[in-house]
C-alpha positions as CSV (number, residue, x, y, z in Angstrom):
1,M,0.1,-0.4,0.2
2,K,1.8,3.1,-1.1
3,K,2.0,6.7,1.7
4,V,0.8,9.7,1.6
5,V,2.4,12.4,3.3
6,I,0.2,15.7,3.2
7,I,0.8,19.0,5.2
8,G,-2.1,20.7,5.8
9,G,-5.4,19.8,7.2
10,G,-7.5,22.5,5.4
11,I,-10.1,22.3,3.2
12,S,-7.8,21.4,0.4
13,G,-5.4,18.6,2.5
14,L,-8.8,16.8,4.0
15,C,-10.6,16.5,0.4
16,S,-6.8,14.4,-1.0
17,A,-7.0,12.4,2.3
18,Y,-10.8,11.5,1.3
19,Y,-9.9,10.6,-2.8
20,L,-7.3,9.3,-1.8
21,T,-7.3,7.2,1.1
22,K,-11.2,6.0,-1.1
23,K,-8.1,4.5,-3.7
24,G,-6.6,2.4,-1.1
25,Y,-3.4,5.0,-0.5
26,L,-2.4,5.7,3.1
27,V,-2.2,8.8,4.7
28,T,-1.2,10.8,7.2
29,V,-2.1,14.9,7.6
30,L,0.3,16.8,9.2
31,D,-0.1,20.6,10.6
32,Q,1.1,22.7,12.8
33,S,-2.1,23.4,14.1
34,D,-4.9,21.3,15.7
35,I,-7.1,21.4,13.3
36,S,-10.2,23.4,14.3
37,T,-9.2,26.2,13.6
38,G,-8.1,28.6,9.9
39,A,-9.6,29.6,7.7
40,S,-11.0,26.7,6.5
41,F,-13.4,27.0,9.4
42,I,-14.6,30.2,9.9
43,N,-15.8,31.4,5.6
44,A,-19.3,32.0,4.3
45,G,-18.9,28.7,3.0
46,Y,-20.2,29.1,-0.5
47,L,-19.3,27.0,-3.3
48,T,-19.8,29.9,-6.0
49,P,-19.6,29.1,-10.2
50,S,-20.4,33.4,-9.6
51,H,-16.9,34.0,-8.6
52,F,-15.5,33.5,-12.5
53,I,-13.9,36.6,-12.4
54,P,-10.1,36.4,-10.4
55,L,-8.7,39.2,-7.4
56,A,-6.5,39.9,-10.1
57,A,-8.3,41.7,-12.2
58,P,-8.3,46.2,-13.7
59,G,-9.2,48.6,-10.4
60,I,-8.6,46.0,-7.8
61,I,-4.7,48.3,-7.6
62,T,-5.8,51.5,-7.6
63,Q,-8.7,50.7,-4.8
64,G,-6.3,48.7,-2.3
65,I,-4.4,52.1,-2.4
66,K,-7.0,54.3,-1.9
67,W,-7.9,51.6,1.1
68,M,-4.6,50.9,1.9
69,F,-4.3,52.9,4.6
70,N,-7.3,52.8,6.1
71,S,-7.0,49.8,8.6
72,A,-10.9,49.6,8.2
73,S,-11.6,49.5,5.0
74,P,-13.1,46.4,2.9
75,F,-8.9,46.0,1.7
76,Y,-6.3,46.6,3.4
77,I,-2.8,46.0,3.0
78,K,-0.8,47.5,6.6
79,P,2.5,49.0,5.3
80,R,5.4,46.7,6.3
81,L,8.9,45.7,5.0
82,D,8.8,42.4,3.1
83,L,10.6,41.6,0.5
84,D,8.5,38.7,-0.2
85,F,5.4,40.8,-0.1
86,F,6.7,43.3,-2.9
87,K,7.8,40.9,-5.1
88,W,4.3,39.1,-4.5
89,A,2.7,42.5,-5.3
90,W,4.8,42.6,-8.2
91,L,3.6,39.7,-9.4
92,F,-0.2,40.8,-8.7
93,K,0.0,44.2,-10.3
94,K,1.5,41.7,-13.6
95,S,-1.7,40.5,-13.5
96,S,-4.9,42.4,-13.1
97,T,-5.0,42.9,-17.0
98,K,-8.6,42.8,-18.9
99,S,-6.3,39.4,-20.2
100,N,-6.0,37.8,-17.2
101,V,-9.3,37.9,-16.4
102,E,-10.2,36.3,-20.2
103,K,-8.1,33.7,-19.4
104,S,-9.1,33.2,-16.3
105,I,-12.5,32.8,-16.6
106,P,-13.2,29.9,-18.4
107,V,-10.2,28.4,-15.8
108,L,-12.9,29.7,-12.7
109,K,-16.1,28.4,-14.1
110,E,-15.0,24.8,-14.6
111,L,-13.1,24.1,-11.4
112,N,-16.5,25.7,-9.0
113,L,-18.8,24.0,-11.4
114,K,-17.1,20.4,-10.9
115,S,-16.2,21.3,-7.3
116,Q,-20.1,21.9,-6.3
117,A,-20.9,18.3,-7.9
118,L,-18.2,16.7,-6.1
119,F,-19.6,18.3,-2.6
120,E,-23.1,16.6,-4.0
121,D,-21.4,13.3,-4.9
122,M,-20.1,13.1,-1.7
123,L,-23.2,13.5,0.8
124,A,-25.1,11.1,-1.8
125,S,-22.7,8.6,-0.8
126,L,-24.2,9.0,2.6
127,D,-20.0,8.7,4.0
128,F,-21.0,11.4,6.2
129,D,-23.3,14.1,6.5
130,F,-23.2,17.6,6.1
131,H,-25.5,21.0,5.7
132,Y,-25.9,21.4,2.8
133,E,-28.1,24.1,0.5
134,K,-28.7,24.6,-2.8
135,K,-30.3,28.5,-2.7
136,G,-28.0,30.8,-4.7
137,V,-25.6,34.3,-3.6
138,L,-27.8,37.0,-3.3
139,M,-25.1,40.7,-4.4
140,A,-26.5,42.7,-2.9
141,Y,-26.3,46.4,-3.7
142,S,-26.4,50.5,-2.2
143,N,-25.9,52.3,-5.3
144,P,-26.1,52.8,-8.6
145,K,-22.6,52.9,-9.7
146,S,-22.0,48.7,-8.0
147,E,-25.6,48.3,-9.8
148,E,-24.4,48.7,-13.1
149,E,-21.2,47.1,-12.2
150,E,-22.6,44.1,-10.9
151,H,-24.9,43.8,-13.6
152,E,-22.3,43.8,-16.3
153,I,-20.8,40.8,-14.3
154,A,-24.2,38.8,-14.5
155,H,-24.4,39.3,-17.7
156,R,-21.5,37.9,-18.3
157,A,-22.6,34.9,-15.9
158,L,-25.7,34.0,-18.3
159,N,-22.7,34.5,-21.5
160,E,-21.3,31.9,-19.3
161,G,-24.3,29.8,-19.3
162,L,-24.5,29.9,-15.0
163,D,-28.7,30.8,-13.3
164,V,-28.9,34.4,-12.5
165,T,-31.4,36.6,-11.8
166,C,-31.3,40.3,-11.7
167,L,-33.7,41.7,-8.7
168,N,-34.1,45.3,-8.1
169,K,-35.5,46.6,-5.6
170,E,-39.1,45.2,-4.8
171,E,-38.4,42.1,-6.2
172,L,-35.3,41.4,-3.6
173,H,-37.5,42.7,-0.3
174,K,-39.7,40.5,-1.3
175,I,-37.9,37.5,-0.9
176,Q,-35.6,39.0,1.7
177,P,-37.6,41.8,3.9
178,V,-34.5,41.7,6.5
179,L,-32.6,43.6,3.4
180,S,-32.3,48.1,4.7
181,D,-34.2,50.5,2.6
182,N,-30.5,51.1,2.1
183,V,-29.9,48.6,-0.8
184,I,-31.9,49.0,-3.6
185,G,-30.9,45.1,-5.6
186,A,-29.4,42.7,-6.2
187,V,-27.9,39.8,-8.2
188,H,-29.5,36.1,-7.7
189,Y,-26.8,33.8,-8.5
190,K,-29.2,30.7,-8.1
191,C,-26.0,28.6,-9.4
192,D,-24.4,28.9,-6.1
193,S,-25.0,27.1,-3.0
194,H,-24.1,26.9,0.6
195,M,-22.6,24.7,3.8
196,T,-21.3,25.4,7.2
197,P,-18.5,24.3,7.3
198,N,-16.7,23.8,11.0
199,H,-19.0,21.4,10.2
200,F,-18.0,19.3,7.9
201,M,-14.5,19.9,8.4
202,A,-15.4,17.8,11.5
203,T,-17.6,15.1,10.2
204,I,-15.4,14.7,6.9
205,K,-11.8,14.7,9.5
206,T,-14.3,11.7,11.8
207,W,-14.6,9.8,8.7
208,L,-10.9,9.7,7.4
209,E,-10.0,9.1,10.8
210,N,-12.6,5.8,10.9
211,N,-10.9,5.3,8.0
212,G,-7.6,4.7,9.2
213,V,-5.7,8.4,8.3
214,M,-3.2,9.3,11.1
215,F,-3.7,12.9,11.7
216,K,-0.5,14.6,13.3
217,I,-1.2,17.6,14.2
218,N,1.0,20.3,16.4
219,Q,3.9,18.9,13.9
220,E,5.8,22.0,12.0
221,V,7.9,21.2,9.4
222,K,11.1,21.5,9.5
223,D,12.7,20.5,6.9
224,F,12.9,17.8,4.1
225,T,14.9,15.4,3.2
226,V,15.2,15.3,-0.7
227,K,17.6,12.4,-3.0
228,N,17.8,12.8,-6.7
229,N,14.3,14.3,-8.0
230,Q,12.9,12.4,-4.5
231,I,11.2,13.5,-1.2
232,I,12.5,10.8,0.6
233,S,10.9,12.0,3.9
234,V,9.7,15.3,6.3
235,A,10.7,16.5,9.8
236,T,9.1,17.9,12.3
237,Q,10.0,19.5,15.4
238,N,9.0,15.6,17.1
239,D,9.2,12.4,14.6
240,V,10.0,12.4,11.1
241,Y,7.8,10.8,7.6
242,E,8.0,8.9,5.2
243,A,6.3,8.1,2.0
244,D,6.3,7.2,-1.4
245,D,4.4,11.1,-2.0
246,F,4.5,13.9,-0.8
247,V,1.5,17.3,-0.4
248,L,2.0,20.5,-0.2
249,A,-1.4,22.2,0.9
250,S,-0.5,24.0,4.1
251,G,-2.3,26.9,2.6
252,S,-0.5,30.6,3.7
253,W,2.1,28.8,4.0
254,T,3.2,26.5,1.4
255,S,5.4,29.4,0.6
256,H,7.9,29.2,3.2
257,L,8.2,25.3,2.6
258,A,8.3,25.6,-1.1
259,S,11.7,27.7,-0.2
260,K,12.7,25.1,2.0
261,L,13.1,22.7,-1.3
262,N,13.8,25.8,-3.6
263,L,10.7,26.5,-5.2
264,N,8.9,29.7,-5.8
265,V,5.0,29.6,-5.3
266,P,4.7,33.1,-4.6
267,I,1.7,33.5,-2.0
268,Q,0.3,35.8,0.7
269,G,-2.2,35.6,3.2
270,G,-5.4,36.9,3.4
271,K,-6.8,37.3,6.0
272,G,-10.9,37.2,6.4
273,Y,-12.9,37.8,9.5
274,S,-15.8,35.9,10.6
275,M,-18.1,37.0,13.3
276,D,-20.9,34.3,14.3
277,V,-25.1,35.3,15.2
278,H,-26.7,31.8,17.2
279,R,-29.8,33.5,17.8
280,P,-32.9,34.5,15.4
281,T,-31.9,37.3,11.8
282,G,-34.4,36.4,10.1
283,I,-31.8,35.9,7.0
284,T,-32.8,33.1,4.8
285,I,-30.1,33.8,2.0
286,P,-26.8,34.0,1.8
287,T,-25.5,37.2,0.8
288,I,-22.4,39.5,-0.5
289,L,-22.5,42.7,0.6
290,L,-21.0,44.4,-2.7
291,E,-19.9,47.5,-1.5
292,A,-18.9,46.3,2.6
293,K,-17.0,44.0,1.2
294,A,-18.8,41.3,3.8
295,A,-20.7,37.5,3.2
296,I,-23.7,36.9,5.1
297,T,-24.4,32.8,6.0
298,P,-27.1,31.9,7.8
299,M,-25.8,28.4,8.3
300,N,-26.9,25.4,10.5
301,G,-28.1,26.5,13.5
302,F,-26.4,30.4,13.6
303,T,-25.9,33.1,11.3
304,R,-22.7,33.8,10.0
305,F,-21.3,37.1,9.2
306,A,-17.6,37.3,6.9
307,G,-15.0,39.2,4.9
308,T,-13.0,41.8,4.3
309,M,-9.4,41.8,3.0
310,E,-6.1,42.3,4.9
311,F,-2.6,42.2,4.2
312,S,-0.6,41.9,7.2
313,G,1.7,38.9,6.7
314,N,1.0,35.7,8.3
315,N,-0.8,35.8,11.3
316,T,-4.3,35.9,13.3
317,V,-3.4,39.6,15.0
318,V,-7.4,40.2,15.7
319,R,-8.0,44.6,13.5
320,K,-11.1,45.7,16.9
321,E,-11.3,48.2,13.6
322,R,-11.8,45.5,11.2
323,V,-14.5,43.3,12.8
324,E,-16.2,47.0,13.5
325,A,-16.7,48.0,9.9
326,L,-17.4,44.5,9.7
327,A,-20.4,45.2,12.4
328,N,-21.4,48.6,11.2
329,A,-21.8,46.7,7.5
330,A,-24.2,44.0,9.5
331,K,-26.6,47.0,10.2
332,K,-26.4,49.0,8.0
333,Y,-28.1,46.5,5.6
334,Y,-29.8,44.8,7.3
335,K,-33.4,46.2,9.7
336,A,-32.9,45.7,13.0
337,I,-29.4,43.4,13.1
338,E,-27.0,44.6,15.5
339,I,-23.8,42.1,16.1
340,N,-23.5,42.9,19.9
341,E,-20.5,43.4,22.3
342,A,-20.9,39.5,23.1
343,E,-20.7,38.0,19.8
344,R,-18.1,41.0,18.3
345,A,-15.0,40.2,21.8
346,N,-15.5,36.6,19.6
347,A,-14.5,37.9,16.2
348,T,-12.0,35.5,15.0
349,S,-8.8,35.9,11.8
350,G,-8.4,33.5,9.0
351,L,-5.9,33.8,6.9
352,R,-7.1,32.9,2.7
353,P,-3.8,32.0,0.7
354,V,-3.8,34.1,-2.4
355,S,-1.8,34.0,-5.4
356,P,-0.4,36.5,-7.1
357,D,-3.5,36.0,-10.0
358,G,-6.0,34.7,-8.8
359,V,-5.4,31.5,-9.7
360,P,-5.1,28.3,-7.9
361,F,-1.6,26.3,-8.1
362,I,-2.4,22.5,-8.4
363,G,-0.4,20.7,-10.1
364,K,3.6,18.6,-10.3
365,T,7.2,20.2,-10.0
366,S,9.6,19.8,-12.6
367,K,12.3,19.7,-9.2
368,Y,10.3,17.0,-7.8
369,N,9.1,13.8,-9.2
370,N,7.0,12.9,-5.8
371,L,5.9,16.4,-5.3
372,T,1.8,17.9,-5.6
373,I,1.3,21.0,-4.5
374,A,-2.5,22.2,-3.5
375,A,-2.8,26.5,-2.4
376,G,-4.0,29.7,-3.7
377,H,-7.1,29.3,-3.7
378,A,-7.8,33.0,-2.0
379,M,-11.4,33.5,-1.2
380,M,-12.0,30.0,-2.8
381,G,-10.9,27.7,-1.7
382,W,-14.0,26.4,0.8
383,S,-15.4,26.2,-3.1
384,L,-12.7,24.6,-4.6
385,G,-11.8,21.8,-2.1
386,P,-12.7,18.7,-3.4
387,I,-11.7,19.2,-7.0
388,T,-8.8,19.8,-5.7
389,G,-8.9,17.2,-4.1
390,K,-9.3,15.4,-7.4
391,L,-6.9,16.1,-8.8
392,V,-4.1,15.3,-6.2
393,T,-5.5,11.6,-6.4
394,E,-5.5,12.0,-10.1
395,L,-2.4,13.1,-10.3
396,I,-0.6,10.8,-7.9
397,E,-2.3,7.6,-9.7
398,N,-0.8,9.7,-13.4
399,K,-4.0,9.9,-14.5
400,H,-5.6,12.0,-17.2
401,T,-6.9,14.5,-14.8
402,S,-10.8,16.2,-14.5
403,V,-9.3,19.1,-15.8
404,N,-6.2,20.7,-18.0
405,L,-3.7,21.5,-15.2
406,N,-1.4,24.0,-18.0
407,P,-2.9,27.1,-16.6
408,L,-2.6,25.9,-12.3
409,S,0.9,25.1,-12.8
410,P,3.1,25.8,-9.6
411,E,6.0,26.6,-11.7
412,R,3.7,29.7,-14.3
413,F,5.6,32.4,-12.4
414,K,9.8,30.6,-12.3
């Protein structure tokens, strides 16, 4: 039985473990945490065929510069001396073009649609149960400029064959009456669905443990042993793990670990914030508050208020001003909904691994024939978990992959 070591216990790592286990591999998952926190647990839980526009798009740099010195803004860059961040930012700037958007749209759409179908297959398999609903996602706006921009994207989505409807104020408030009068309309991406991430992560981990997957938690990878073009083992502070194949699915820490193998995989951690409200809110349809860059999700037993993007290094520091901005957005966009002090105090954060062009890194490298990289999914990490795991398994099995991996190459910024 072939052994695989997966470095990283987030959604990509656990989905990789799931598909590898189904194929008969002996899998060990290493993680520097106890696999109970982070972006895979606190995200908005969206499965988003609607998110076919990459983060690296025209205009984002200009908007980012306007916001970068405002720590309460939806998109915040903390000024700091960080050579790796400067290199990444330069690549991001170079990628923020119309041609990159056009090139990325079919790639991201295919990945999202296939991954959504795989989530549904998981549920139908009865391997384990989890919350899943397909009510779509509302892109709600409060000014005419946002309306015009979102309608352009909606028109493109329709041309791409997605199920989309534009709603005026009356139509929107009829299906979601808790929205305030500040909200003048929305685009309803009926193609999207949502889940409760922390519940899914717990149940898939239990299934994996019951099916022979070994979890080595609080294990920080220190080094690799390499011979010729193969990785022989990986060392943590406590032990050494040998395997036939290795998967690097370490989220925002992937760049650091890849550098130990003399590989350049440019990823920066984009911090997102999250607050859970365990009381009735009347919110029944997942909604993105466009101007605030906030995502609101009715989950299994609570409502999650999440969002913002912060580049301040790989840390989980919760900035009070950003929590307040998220809470204020909820108050502005909804009637009689106010996140209280206790709920704000329990706010948490997680790091999304962001590639320079908004497209994930999934594939092998020319330097090591038994290493597969799976990281850099940005805000689509949750949505793309199953397709990432399936592609990782196909690569390790040396089979034809479900999608063309050339646009996802970990060496495209080599």
